C-alpha positions as CSV (number, residue, x, y, z in Angstrom):
1,M,80.9,110.8,5.6
2,R,83.9,112.3,3.8
3,F,83.3,114.7,0.9
4,P,85.5,115.1,-2.1
5,S,87.6,118.3,-2.5
6,L,85.9,121.7,-3.0
7,T,86.6,121.5,-6.8
8,T,84.2,118.5,-7.2
9,A,81.2,119.6,-9.1
10,I,77.7,118.9,-7.9
11,V,75.6,117.2,-10.5
12,L,72.2,118.8,-11.0
13,S,69.7,116.6,-12.6
14,S,66.4,118.2,-13.4
15,L,63.2,117.3,-15.2
16,A,61.0,120.2,-16.3
17,L,57.4,119.2,-16.4
18,G,54.6,121.1,-18.0
19,A,54.7,124.3,-20.1
20,Q,54.9,122.2,-23.3
21,S,51.3,122.4,-24.4
22,V,49.8,125.4,-26.1
23,G,48.3,127.7,-23.5
24,V,50.1,126.3,-20.5
25,T,51.9,129.1,-18.7
26,T,53.3,127.3,-15.6
27,G,55.2,124.2,-14.8
28,D,57.1,122.3,-12.1
29,L,60.8,121.5,-11.8
30,K,61.9,118.4,-9.9
31,G,65.3,116.8,-9.6
32,H,68.0,115.1,-7.6
33,V,71.3,116.5,-6.3
34,R,74.4,114.1,-6.2
35,I,78.1,114.6,-5.9
36,A,79.6,114.2,-9.4
37,G,80.8,110.7,-10.2
38,T,79.1,109.2,-7.1
39,Q,75.6,108.5,-5.7
40,E,76.5,110.5,-2.5
41,V,74.0,113.1,-1.3
42,P,75.7,115.7,0.8
43,P,73.6,117.1,3.7
44,G,72.5,120.7,3.7
45,I,72.0,121.2,0.0
46,A,70.4,124.7,-0.5
47,L,68.9,125.4,-4.0
48,K,68.1,128.7,-5.5
49,L,66.1,129.0,-8.8
50,Q,66.2,132.4,-10.5
51,N,64.2,133.5,-13.5
52,V,66.6,134.9,-16.1
53,A,64.1,137.5,-17.5
54,T,62.6,138.8,-14.3
55,G,65.2,138.1,-11.7
56,E,62.6,136.5,-9.4
57,G,64.1,133.8,-7.2
58,R,62.9,130.9,-5.2
59,T,64.7,128.7,-2.7
60,A,64.3,125.1,-1.6
61,T,66.3,122.5,0.4
62,A,66.9,119.0,-0.9
63,N,65.7,116.1,1.3
64,E,67.9,113.3,2.6
65,R,67.6,111.5,-0.7
66,G,68.8,114.6,-2.6
67,E,65.3,115.3,-4.1
68,Y,64.0,118.9,-4.6
69,G,61.2,120.6,-6.3
70,F,59.8,123.9,-7.4
71,R,56.1,124.1,-8.2
72,I,53.9,126.4,-10.3
73,L,56.8,128.2,-12.1
74,P,56.0,130.7,-14.8
75,A,57.2,129.6,-18.2
76,G,60.7,130.9,-18.9
77,W,64.5,130.3,-18.6
78,Y,65.9,129.7,-15.2
79,V,69.3,129.4,-13.5
80,L,69.5,126.7,-10.7
81,T,72.3,127.0,-8.1
82,A,73.0,124.4,-5.4
83,E,75.2,125.1,-2.4
84,V,76.6,122.8,0.3
85,S,76.9,125.2,3.3
86,P,79.6,123.3,5.3
87,L,82.0,123.1,2.4
88,G,81.0,126.2,0.4
89,V,80.7,123.9,-2.7
90,S,78.3,125.2,-5.4
91,G,77.2,124.2,-8.8
92,T,75.0,126.0,-11.4
93,S,72.7,124.7,-14.1
94,R,70.7,126.5,-16.7
95,C,67.2,125.1,-17.4
């Protein structure tokens, strides 16, 4: 599998679930990682989710279909970073 140049952005598609009802203080984040403009899923996608207010971070690895998830997250603003280790390509999304 050939990957586009290092300047190609990785598309981060996320769906935040939960934390929309009054009194709900946690939620889940699920999504898919793809190379921008394609449906290709590069292997070895490492994801880091960091809470903007607290700095607390969590990590996950996307599966072979590019799916990832973070469960039971405290309500708040997060920065999601994806990295492809072999190429050093990364992308960031605020959620």
